[in-house]
N, C-alpha and C positions, 0 to 999 in steps of 0.2 A: 899813216894808213897801214903800213906793213905790220905794226904792233897789233892793230885790230884784227887783221887776218890771222895772225898767229894765235891770238886769244880765242878766236872763233874756232879754229882748228883744234885747239887743246880741249875746249868744252865738248866737242863732238866725238872725242876719242872714247872707246869703251872703257869704263872704270872697273878696276879689280874689285871683286866682292869682298866685304869685310869678313865674311865667314871663312875665308881662306887663310886669314891671319891667325897664327897659333896663339897670340896674346888674347884675342877675342875669346877663343875657346877656353883658355885658362881662366879668364874672368868669369865666364858663364859657369864653368865647373865649380869655382870657389863659391859663387852665389848659390848654385844649386845644392851643393853639399851643405852649406850653412842652413838653407831652408829645410832640408831633409832632417838634419840633426836637431834643429829647433823643434820641428814637428814631432819627432820621436820623444824628446824630453818633455814636451807639453803633454803628450799622450800618457807617458809614464806618471807624470804628476797627477793627472786626473784619475788614472786607473788604480793607483796604489797610494791612497792617502796615508800619511804617517800615523794618524790616530793620536796625535799629541794634544789635541784640543780638549780642554776640560769643559764638560757640559755646562756646569754652573759657575763659570769663571768669574762673574761679577760678584756673586755672594762669597766665593772663596777669597777673592781679592779684598773684600771689605773685612773679612775675619782674620786676614793674615797677621796684621800687626797686633791684634788682640791675642791671637794664639801665640805669637812670639813672646809677648810680655808674660803670659801665663807660663810658658815653657821656662823662661829665665827664673821666674819665682819658684817654680817646682824644682828646678835644678839646684838652686841655692838652698831650699828647704831640705831636700833629701840629702844632698852632698854625697851621693853615691859616686863611686868611681867605676867606670866600665872600661875594661882592657880587652881589646879584640885581638886574637891571635889568628892571622891569616896565612894560608900557604904562600910561599915566596913567589911562585910563578904558576898560577892556575892554568890548566889546559882543558879544552873541551872534551867531553865524554869520559873524564877521569874523576872518580869520586874522591873528594878530599875532605878532611875534617876542618871545621871552622869552630873555634873555641872562644868563649867570652867569659871573663872573670868579673864578678860583681862583688864589691865590698862597700860597706856603709862608711859614714863619716869618721868612725874610729878604727877602721880597718878590719872590722869583723865581716865574714862572708855573709852574703844575702842568700839564704836558702829558701827553698819552697816557692820560688817565683815562677811565674809563667813567662817563658822567653820565646820569642818568635823571630825567625830569620826571614827577611824579605829581600828579594833581588829584583831590580828594575833595570830595563834597558832604556837608556836615555833616548834612543831613536825609534823604539818600537814598543808600544804599550801592550800588545798581545802576547808578549813572551815573558811577562812578569810572573814570578812564582813566590809562594810563601810556604814555610814549613816550620813546625815547632822544633825547639831545641830541648834536649833532655838534660837533666841535672846529672853530672858524672862525678861530682865531688862537692864538698862544701863551697858554695859560691861559684862553681864551675859549671858551665852549660855548653853542650856541644851538639853538632849535627853534621852529617855527611852530605855534601852538595856536589852535584855533577851538572855543569853548565853545558847546554846543548848547542850554543852559538858562540863564536869568538867575538871579541870586541870589548867595549867599555860596559861595565855594569855598576849600578849604584846599590850598595848593600845597606840595609837598615835593620839593626837588631833592637828589638823592643823588649824591655824588661818590665814586668808588671807584678807587683805584690800588693794584693788588696786594691786600694784606690791609688796607690803610688805607682807612677809610671815614668820611665826614662828611656831615651833612645841613644844609640850611637850609630853614626853613618860613616861609610868609607866608599870610595870609588876604586874599583880594581879594573885591570885589563886581563881578559882571558885570551890566551894564545890559541891559535888554530891548530 
């Protein structure tokens, strides 16, 4: 009987509130911080879409392998060699020369071609730009480029002479 009395007395004692325990506050703080950070990241994702979705992705996907086969055939037929001369460490807001040399299958320079320099940011489609390259010598084409943002850039130089067309691509990193 004494055990029952003690048990009854223990149940009637005032209990300490859980909110006075620092561990409870720590757990509530961690959960609150997680919810706030996730909310901010979700808001950023919806408010600033990357713009990397292609409008007609299905049609472009169907044409991809056909285009690749045509590109291989064209490359073999032309047998042009494109050599791209890049600055060693490009930096933002500094204009630097980009040079490409184009020779045919027997090593003769390809002159009188229309050459275009294109720069694409893999993470942002709105910052892409194109500019023509000028012929500076027999088979040599150049342009001065100044990048406005640091990071990775994909470069595509397109050489076209009449119906013949060939590309060279490189990925560079522009320092801030």
